[in-house]
C-alpha positions in Angstrom: 6.1 8.3 26.8 9.9 8.7 27.4 12.3 5.8 27.8 12.6 6.5 31.5 9.0 5.3 32.1 9.1 2.5 29.6 10.1 -0.3 32.1 7.1 0.6 34.2 4.8 0.3 31.2 6.3 -3.0 30.3 5.7 -4.3 33.8 2.1 -3.2 33.8 1.4 -4.9 30.5 3.1 -8.1 31.6 0.6 -8.3 34.5 -2.2 -9.4 32.2 -0.4 -10.5 29.0 1.4 -13.9 28.4 5.1 -14.0 28.9 5.8 -13.7 25.2 3.0 -11.2 24.7 5.1 -8.0 25.2 8.0 -7.5 22.8 10.5 -4.7 23.6 14.0 -5.7 22.5 15.3 -4.1 19.2 15.6 -7.6 17.7 12.0 -8.5 18.5 10.6 -5.2 17.3 12.5 -5.3 13.9 9.9 -7.5 12.0 7.2 -5.0 12.8 8.9 -1.9 11.4 6.8 -1.8 8.3 3.9 -3.5 6.4 4.0 -4.4 2.7 5.0 -0.8 1.9 8.6 -1.3 2.9 9.7 2.1 1.7 8.5 3.5 5.0 9.8 2.1 8.3 9.7 3.0 12.0 10.4 1.0 15.1 7.5 0.8 17.5 8.0 1.5 21.2 6.5 -1.9 22.1 4.6 -4.7 20.4 1.8 -6.5 22.3 0.3 -9.8 21.2 -2.9 -10.5 23.2 -4.7 -13.8 23.2 -8.1 -12.8 24.6 -10.6 -10.0 24.2 -10.2 -9.1 27.8 -6.5 -8.5 27.2 -7.3 -6.2 24.2 -9.7 -4.3 26.4 -7.0 -3.9 29.1 -4.4 -2.8 26.6 -6.7 -0.1 25.2 -7.8 1.2 28.6 -4.2 1.4 29.8 -3.1 3.3 26.7 -6.1 5.6 27.0 -5.1 6.4 30.6 -1.5 7.0 29.6 -2.3 8.8 26.3 -0.3 6.2 24.3 -1.2 5.8 20.5 -2.1 2.3 19.3 -1.7 0.8 15.8 -3.5 -2.5 15.1 -1.7 -5.0 12.8 -2.9 -8.1 11.1 -0.6 -10.1 8.8 1.3 -7.0 7.7 0.6 -7.5 4.0 -1.0 -4.1 3.5 0.5 -1.9 0.8 -0.3 1.7 1.9 1.6 2.0 5.2 -1.6 1.6 7.2 0.1 -0.6 9.8 3.3 1.5 10.0 4.1 1.7 13.7 4.7 4.9 15.7 7.9 5.3 17.6 6.0 6.7 20.6 3.2 4.1 20.4 2.2 0.5 20.8 1.7 -1.9 18.0 -1.2 -4.3 18.7 -0.8 -7.6 16.8 -3.9 -9.7 16.3 -1.9 -12.7 15.0 -3.2 -15.0 17.8 -6.9 -14.3 17.0 -6.7 -16.9 14.3 -9.7 -19.2 14.9 -12.8 -19.9 12.9 -15.5 -19.8 15.6 -18.5 -21.2 13.7 -19.7 -22.3 10.3 -23.4 -22.1 9.6 -24.2 -23.9 6.4 -27.9 -23.1 6.6 -27.3 -19.3 6.7 -24.2 -19.6 4.6 -22.1 -17.6 7.1 -19.0 -18.1 9.2 -17.9 -16.3 12.3 -14.1 -15.8 12.3 -11.5 -14.0 14.4 -9.6 -11.2 12.6 -6.3 -13.1 12.4 -7.8 -15.9 10.2 -6.2 -16.0 6.8 -8.5 -15.1 3.9 -7.9 -18.4 2.1 -8.3 -20.4 5.2 -12.1 -19.5 5.2 -12.6 -21.1 1.8 -10.5 -24.1 2.7 -12.6 -24.7 5.9 -15.9 -24.6 4.0 -14.9 -26.3 0.8 -16.3 -29.7 1.9 -19.8 -28.0 2.2 -19.6 -26.7 -1.4 -19.1 -23.1 -0.2 -16.4 -20.5 -0.4 -15.6 -16.9 0.6 -15.6 -14.7 -2.6 -13.1 -11.8 -2.0 -9.7 -13.1 -3.1 -6.8 -10.5 -2.8 -3.6 -11.6 -4.5 -2.2 -12.0 -1.0 -5.0 -14.3 0.1 -2.7 -17.1 1.1 -1.2 -14.8 3.8 -3.5 -11.8 4.4 -5.9 -11.8 7.4 -9.6 -11.2 7.2 -9.3 -8.4 9.8 -6.9 -6.5 7.6 -9.3 -7.1 4.6 -12.0 -5.4 6.5 -9.8 -2.6 7.6 -8.8 -1.9 4.0 -12.0 -3.1 2.2 -9.9 -5.5 0.2 -11.0 -6.7 -3.2 -9.4 -9.3 -5.5 -9.6 -10.7 -9.0 -13.3 -11.8 -8.5 -14.6 -8.6 -7.0 -16.2 -7.5 -10.3 -19.0 -10.0 -10.0 -19.0 -10.7 -6.2 -18.0 -7.4 -4.7 -15.4 -6.1 -2.2 -15.1 -7.1 1.4 -17.9 -4.6 2.4 -20.3 -6.7 0.2 -19.4 -10.0 1.8 -19.6 -9.4 5.5 -22.6 -9.1 7.8 -21.4 -8.3 11.3 -18.4 -7.0 13.2 -17.6 -7.1 16.9 -15.3 -4.2 17.8 -13.7 -2.6 20.9 -13.3 1.2 21.0 -10.2 2.9 22.3 -12.0 3.4 25.6 -12.6 -0.4 25.9 -16.3 -0.3 24.9 -17.7 -3.3 23.1 -19.8 -2.6 20.0 -21.7 -4.9 17.6 -21.9 -3.5 14.1 -24.4 -5.0 11.6 -26.3 -8.2 12.4 -27.4 -11.7 11.3 -30.0 -10.3 9.0 -29.2 -8.9 5.6 -30.3 -5.4 6.7 -30.2 -3.7 10.1 -31.9 -0.5 11.4 -30.1 2.8 11.7 -27.0 4.1 10.0 -24.9 1.8 7.9 -22.1 1.6 10.4 -20.9 -1.7 8.9 -19.9 0.1 5.7 -18.4 2.9 7.7 -16.2 0.5 9.7 -15.1 -1.4 6.5 -12.2 0.5 5.0 -11.7 2.6 8.2 -8.1 1.5 8.4 -7.9 0.9 12.1 -8.9 4.5 13.0 -12.2 3.8 14.7 -11.9 0.6 16.7 -10.2 -2.8 17.0 -12.1 -5.6 15.2 -12.3 -8.8 17.3 -14.8 -10.9 15.3 -16.2 -10.9 11.7 -19.3 -12.7 10.3 -18.7 -13.3 6.6 -21.1 -14.4 3.9 -20.4 -17.7 2.1 -21.4 -18.5 -1.5 -22.1 -21.8 -3.2 -19.4 -22.9 -5.6 -20.6 -22.3 -9.2 -21.5 -25.4 -11.2 -19.1 -24.4 -14.0 -16.2 -22.0 -14.3 -14.2 -21.4 -17.5 -11.5 -18.8 -18.4 -10.4 -17.2 -21.6 -6.8 -16.0 -22.1 -7.1 -13.2 -24.7 -4.1 -11.6 -26.4 -3.9 -8.0 -27.8 -1.4 -6.1 -29.9 -1.8 -3.0 -27.7 -2.6 -2.2 -24.1 -5.1 0.5 -25.1 -7.0 -2.0 -27.3 -7.2 -4.4 -24.4 -8.5 -1.6 -22.2 -11.2 -0.8 -24.7 -12.2 -4.5 -24.9 -12.9 -4.4 -21.2 -15.5 -1.7 -21.7 -17.0 -3.5 -24.7 -17.6 -6.7 -22.6 -19.3 -4.9 -19.8 -21.3 -2.7 -22.2 -22.7 -5.8 -23.8 -24.2 -7.1 -20.5 -21.6 -9.7 -19.5 -20.4 -9.6 -15.9 -17.4 -11.9 -15.8 -16.4 -13.4 -12.4 -13.0 -11.9 -13.1 -11.5 -9.7 -15.8 -7.8 -9.0 -15.4 -5.4 -7.1 -17.6 -1.6 -7.5 -17.7 0.8 -5.7 -20.0 3.8 -7.3 -21.7 6.3 -6.6 -18.9 3.9 -8.2 -16.4 3.2 -11.1 -18.8 6.9 -12.0 -19.1 7.6 -11.6 -15.4 4.6 -13.7 -14.3 5.4 -16.4 -16.9 9.0 -16.6 -15.9 7.9 -16.9 -12.2 4.8 -19.1 -12.4 5.3 -20.8 -15.9 1.6 -20.0 -16.7 1.9 -20.5 -20.4 1.2 -16.9 -21.3 1.8 -15.5 -24.9 5.1 -13.7 -24.3 4.9 -11.6 -27.4 1.5 -10.1 -26.7 1.4 -6.4 -25.8 -1.4 -7.2 -23.3 -3.6 -10.1 -22.1 -7.0 -10.3 -20.6 -8.0 -13.1 -18.3 -11.8 -13.3 -18.6 -13.5 -15.9 -16.3 -17.2 -16.8 -16.6 -19.0 -18.8 -14.0 -22.5 -20.0 -13.3 -24.6 -22.9 -14.6 -23.2 -25.0 -17.4 -25.6 -23.5 -19.9 -25.1 -19.9 -18.8 -21.3 -20.3 -19.0 -21.4 -21.8 -22.5 -23.7 -19.0 -23.8 -21.7 -16.2 -22.2 -18.4 -17.6 -23.3 -19.5 -17.6 -27.0 -20.8 -14.1 -26.6 -17.6 -12.9 -25.0 -15.5 -14.5 -27.8 -17.5 -12.7 -30.4 -17.2 -9.3 -28.6 -13.4 -9.8 -28.0 -12.8 -10.6 -31.7 -14.7 -7.5 -32.7 -12.7 -5.5 -30.2 -9.4 -6.4 -31.8 -8.1 -9.5 -30.0 -5.2 -11.2 -31.8 -5.7 -14.6 -30.1 -8.4 -16.2 -27.8 -7.5 -19.3 -25.9 -9.9 -21.3 -23.7 -8.3 -23.1 -20.8 -8.7 -26.8 -21.8 -9.3 -28.1 -18.2 -9.3 -27.1 -14.5 -5.6 -27.6 -14.3 -4.9 -25.0 -17.0 -7.5 -22.6 -15.6 -5.7 -22.6 -12.3 -2.3 -22.2 -14.0 -3.6 -19.1 -15.9 -4.7 -17.6 -12.5 -1.5 -18.7 -10.8 0.4 -16.4 -13.1 -1.9 -13.4 -12.3 -1.8 -14.1 -8.6 2.0 -14.2 -8.7 2.4 -11.0 -10.7 3.4 -8.8 -7.8 6.2 -11.0 -6.5 7.2 -11.8 -10.1 7.8 -8.1 -10.8 10.0 -8.0 -7.8 12.6 -9.8 -9.8 12.8 -7.1 -12.4 14.1 -4.3 -10.3 15.7 -3.6 -6.9 12.5 -2.0 -5.7 9.0 -1.3 -7.0 6.1 0.9 -5.9 2.7 -0.6 -6.2 0.0 2.0 -6.9 -3.8 1.5 -6.4 -6.4 3.8 -8.0 -9.8 3.3 -9.6 -11.3 4.8 -12.7 -14.5 4.5 -14.7 -14.0 1.6 -17.1 -14.6 3.6 -20.2 -11.5 5.7 -19.3 -9.1 2.7 -19.3 -7.6 3.2 -22.7 -7.0 6.9 -22.2 -5.6 6.5 -18.7 -3.2 3.7 -19.8 -1.9 6.0 -22.5 -1.3 8.8 -20.0 0.5 6.4 -17.6 2.9 5.5 -20.4 3.5 9.2 -21.1 4.3 9.7 -17.4 6.6 6.7 -17.4 8.6 8.2 -20.3 8.6 11.7 -18.7 10.1 10.4 -15.4 12.3 7.7 -17.1 10.9 5.1 -14.7 9.5 1.8 -16.1 5.9 1.0 -15.2 4.5 -2.5 -15.2 0.7 -2.7 -15.4 -1.5 -5.3 -13.6 -5.2 -4.3 -13.3 -8.5 -5.5 -11.9 -9.7 -4.1 -15.2 -13.3 -5.2 -14.9 -14.0 -2.8 -12.0 -11.4 -0.2 -13.1 -9.0 -0.9 -10.3 -5.5 0.0 -11.5 -2.2 -1.4 -10.0 0.6 0.3 -11.9 4.0 -1.0 -10.5 6.7 1.7 -10.8 10.2 0.2 -11.0 13.0 2.1 -9.2 16.1 1.7 -7.1 16.0 3.2 -3.6 19.8 3.1 -3.5 19.9 5.9 -6.1 19.6 9.3 -4.3 16.3 11.0 -5.0 14.8 8.1 -7.0 12.2 7.2 -4.3 11.1 10.8 -4.2 10.7 10.9 -8.0 8.8 7.6 -7.8 6.4 9.0 -5.2 5.8 12.1 -7.3 5.1 10.0 -10.3 2.7 7.8 -8.3 0.9 10.9 -7.0 0.4 12.1 -10.6 -1.2 8.8 -11.6 -3.6 9.0 -8.6 -4.5 12.6 -9.6 -5.3 11.4 -13.1 -7.7 8.9 -11.5 -9.5 11.7 -9.7 -9.5 13.9 -12.8 -11.3 11.3 -14.9 -14.0 10.7 -12.3 -12.3 7.9 -10.2 -10.8 7.6 -6.8 -7.3 7.4 -5.3 -7.8 3.9 -3.9 -9.6 0.7 -4.8 -8.5 -1.8 -2.1 -5.1 -0.9 -0.6 -6.4 2.0 1.5 -4.9 5.4 2.0 -2.6 4.8 5.0 0.3 7.2 4.8 1.0 6.5 1.1 -1.9 8.5 -0.4 -2.6 11.0 2.4 -1.6 14.0 0.2 -3.9 12.8 -2.6 -6.8 12.9 -0.1 -6.4 16.7 -0.4 -6.9 16.3 -4.2 -10.1 14.2 -3.9 -11.8 15.9 -1.0 -12.5 19.5 -0.1 -12.1 21.1 3.4 -15.8 20.5 4.4 -15.6 16.8 3.5 -12.3 16.4 5.4 -13.8 18.1 8.4 -16.6 15.6 8.4 -14.1 12.7 8.3 -12.3 14.1 11.3 -15.7 14.5 13.1 -16.4 10.8 12.6 -13.0 9.9 13.8 -13.5 12.1 16.9 -16.9 10.5 17.6 -15.3 7.0 17.9 -11.8 8.0 19.2 -12.0 11.5 20.8 -8.4 11.4 22.0 -7.1 10.5 18.5 -5.1 7.5 19.8 -6.0 4.9 17.2 -3.6 4.9 14.2 -3.1 8.6 14.3 -1.7 10.4 11.3 -3.1 7.9 8.8 -5.8 8.1 6.2 -7.2 11.6 6.8 -4.9 14.6 6.4 -5.2 17.7 8.5 -6.5 20.8 6.7 -3.2 22.5 7.4 -1.4 19.7 5.6 -3.7 20.1 2.7 -3.1 23.8 2.5 0.7 23.2 2.4 0.2 20.5 -0.3 -2.1 22.9 -2.2 0.6 25.5 -2.2 2.7 23.2 -4.4 0.1 21.5 -6.5 -2.9 22.4 -8.7 -5.9 20.9 -7.1 -9.1 19.4 -8.5 -11.8 21.1 -6.5 -11.6 23.3 -3.4 -8.2 23.8 -1.8 -8.4 23.7 2.1 -7.3 26.7 4.0 -5.0 26.6 7.0 -7.3 28.7 9.2 -9.8 25.9 8.9 -7.4 23.4 10.5 -9.2 22.5 13.7 -7.7 19.1 14.1 
């Protein structure tokens, strides 16, 4: 839509939205120019902030009629550019859908709107002895709708699963304004598993208006070990050793020395600053189970080369250990003008080798890398330090990040664990998937959104784009061909 017709569109939207529900001045649009991946920015044509489902339905029907793209946005904490707006599109904010609608302690479920903060769910049910398990580092701010869109994880996803394992039902509205219920109150539902399809779909298939989440009882006992190592590779091998011996910790996190120092300076967590790496190994369950598994874990870690093993002496120290890990991303922000947070997943047994290769790439590109991992499930978060003010450094950083993701694919992993693809990893989709697979992805997108108006240009590359990318890179698997580009 050109600027000449913009006043008419604003007037139409203002007919059914609240007075402050249509933002169009440059000053009002500026806060929405990017999500957590601030290296990419664009000013949306308009921002709309509905308060009711009927208003969302009207927005989508109007945009379908006028062929205007729509990008849904939650709290804006995403790290892959999934909520990056379009200059010719509308950004639909779900910030006002922030109510917990129902808590069912008998079924251990809660019905919530998409704008509810992740942590707010656990806070609301704490008095019932319950909590919501997935806990991204941004849980104090990120919204549950965004968690579903990206299939967010967190430090405790090793034992309790990602978002997809902790939700039961979604209410969504398609681009055409059709209401759909995905999943149900039971633990299984007939037909295709559309709940899993919708989780991690990054706003490409529909607008989520309600989520039913599973709640878990708080464990009777929870204890955490802080384990030091003299090398990052040894720490990585220790992760595999723990899992191989039948222990599934609630959380198993790895930080290298740069991350240790940054987090300790920021959160005063009491970390061993001279360690090359630390593991945080948390065990929960019954008192007896925790004591038994803690002793077994200590024995395994000693055999795996740990230089020091420290048990948090009380709940206060346990929370302090985790506060350092939760603060790792903002803490690293103090080390460099900019950093680029990667997100890939590998088989656990490849941790030591991949960590060594990441160090080699860091040296090759002369760009420092700080490592913070959900090591237990193989989800890597290398943080590449750079300065966007130096010409060409962002491009070199992106190239380095792409090579890390391609290593993940090479060793049998995937290009994302919980941050999604967005625009950040769209080229690496060409590395992981062949033309037939990408064609199926586009067919699914087309089935839900035939006019390609929901978050277009994200997540799934065209086959033509992959052919261009393939001309410059050596691919793992089949390289798509431009003549197959039907989309």
